[in-house]
N, C-alpha and C positions, 0 to 999 in steps of 0.2 A: 609487462603488458597486462597481467592480471590485476595489478594495482592501479592502472591508469584511471579507470572510472572513479575510484575512490579518491585519488589525488585531485582529479579535476573537480569533484564535488566539494572536497574540503577546502580547496583554494577559493571556491566561490562563496562558501558559507562560513569560513573561519579565518582567523589571522594567525594560524599556526606557523612557527618557524620551520625551515626545511628539515631540521633534525626531528621535529615533531612528527612529520609524515613517516619518517623512517621508524620511529619508535612505535607508532600505531600499527604499521605494517608488520613489524617484528613480532607483535603479540597476536596477530591474526592467524586464524586457521582457515584454509580453503576447503570449501565443501562443494560436492557435485551431487545434486539430488535429482531423482527421476520424477516424471510427471505423476501426480497423485501421492507422492511420498509425503509423509507427515513430518513437519518441522517442529511442531509443538502439539501435544495432545492435551485436550481439556483435562484438568485435574492434576497435571504435572506442574512442578515448580519450574518456571522459566530460568534457565541457567546460562543462556547465551543471548547476545545482541547481534543481529545479522544485517549485513549490507548486501544488497542484490547487485551482482555484476551483470548477470544475464538471466532472463526469464521472468516469470510472473507467479505470485503467490496470493492466496486469499486468507483472511481471518474470518472465522464464522463461529456461530453458536448454534446448538441444537435445542429446539424447543421441546416442551413436554410431549408434544404429539409426534416427535421424531423429525420434524421439518427443519432443514438447515436455513439459517438466516445469515447472509453475508454482511459483515460489518465493515470491512475495508479490503482494498486490494493494494498490492505493492509491485512495482515493476522496476526496471533497471534504474540504478542510481538512487535508490531509496532504502530506508531502514525499515526493519520489521522486528517486532518483539511484542510481548504482552507487557506494557510498561508497569502495570500494577504488580504483577507477579514477579517481574525482574527486579523491581526496586525494593519490594517489601518481603520477598521470599515466601509468598503465599501461593496456593494452587491456582493455576490459570483457569479462567472461566471460558476461554475461547480455544479453538483449535486453529492451527496454521498449517495449510497444506499447499503443495506445489500444483499450479495449473499447467505448467510446462516443465520440461527439463530445465533445471535452474542451477546457476553457479553463484555461490555466495562466499562472503568473508564473514567469519564469526569471531567474537571475543567472549571469553568466559566472564562471569560476573566479577571474579577476582581481578582479572586483567583489565576489564573495562573500568572498574573503580580505580585501579592503579593508574591508568592513563589520565583519568580526571584529576587525580592527586598530583601527578607529575606535570600536567599540561593545563594551566588555567584557561587557555583559549578553548581547549577541547571540553572542559567542564562547562564553560559559558555556552558553547554550542549545544551541548546536550541538555542543559537547563532550558534553553530556548526551544529545542526540539520537543521537550515534554510539554511546555506551555502551549506550543502550536498544536500538538496532538490533542490536548484537552480542549482547546478552542475549536478545532475542527470537529470534534465529537459534539460539542454544544451547538455548533452551526448546523450540523447535519440533523440533529434532533429538531431544531427550529424549522428547518426546511421541510422535514417530513410532515410537520403539522400545519405548515402555512403555505406551502407551494403546491401547485397543481402537478399532476403526473408528468405533463409535458415539461413544466419548468424544472422538476427534479431530474428528468432525463437529460435536459440540456446542461444542467449543472454537473451531472455525471460525466458527460462528454468533455466538459471543460476541465474537470478534476483529473480525469484519467484519459488523456489524449491517445487515441489509437487502440485502447483496450477493447472497445466494442467489437473489433475484428479478431480478437484473440481468444475470447471466452464464449461459452454457450450463452444464448440469450436468456435462458432461465436463471442464470446466476446474476445477470444484470437486474432482472425482474425482482429477484429475491432482495438484492441490495436496495432497490427502490421501494420495496414493500407493496408490489402490485402483482397481479396474475400475469403469467407469461403471455396469454392471449391478449390481455389489455395492452401490453407493451408492443406486441406484434401489430395490432391495429394502429397504434400510435405511429410506429415506424413506417407502416404502409401509407398512412395518410400524409405524413411529412414527405415521403418520397414522391407521392403523387403531386403534392403542392409544389415541391421543388422542380419536378419535371415540367409541370404546366407553366410555372413562372419562367423557366428557361426557354421554352418554346415561344411564349408570348414575347419575350425579349428578342429572340432570334428573328421573329417575324417582323418586328417593328424596326429592326436595324437596317 
């Protein structure tokens, strides 16, 4: 049961043979982390690649003024690591911590590399994952300089379905690069507009 989410994910995104799933699972280590527990500390070298079975984590950096800036979130059936640190063996520039109690599967750098050598389909998948990660980062930078706050908020809702109900609003505001009070006003305005539109439709029905 623990491996079902991973198998379902890999079946959707790879062309692995059945024994490939078994090999990947054999090298995995199960982890159970508590809310607020640190998965990766800034300055450490990332030595594991993680797949989230249950829960939610965030990746963030701390500015010179001590303010935390959320870079990305990861929920069930998604991967999380610091790609640069993991691939190059250099200190991580970000911290990864759990927003909820979290269950994960982890692979050491040695075993993850071994899987890529043994399973060409897994290597192809990971290469594509890295490309997508870089592309998502570039897209987010462009959105932050070109979209309005409301448009960035809508994009956040599309990128992380349901997450808005699982984390504090100030973390969403940090991710969007706006003040919490600005996001609160935006959400209130959208709620009022939705409420008014619903009642206009109901009256005309």
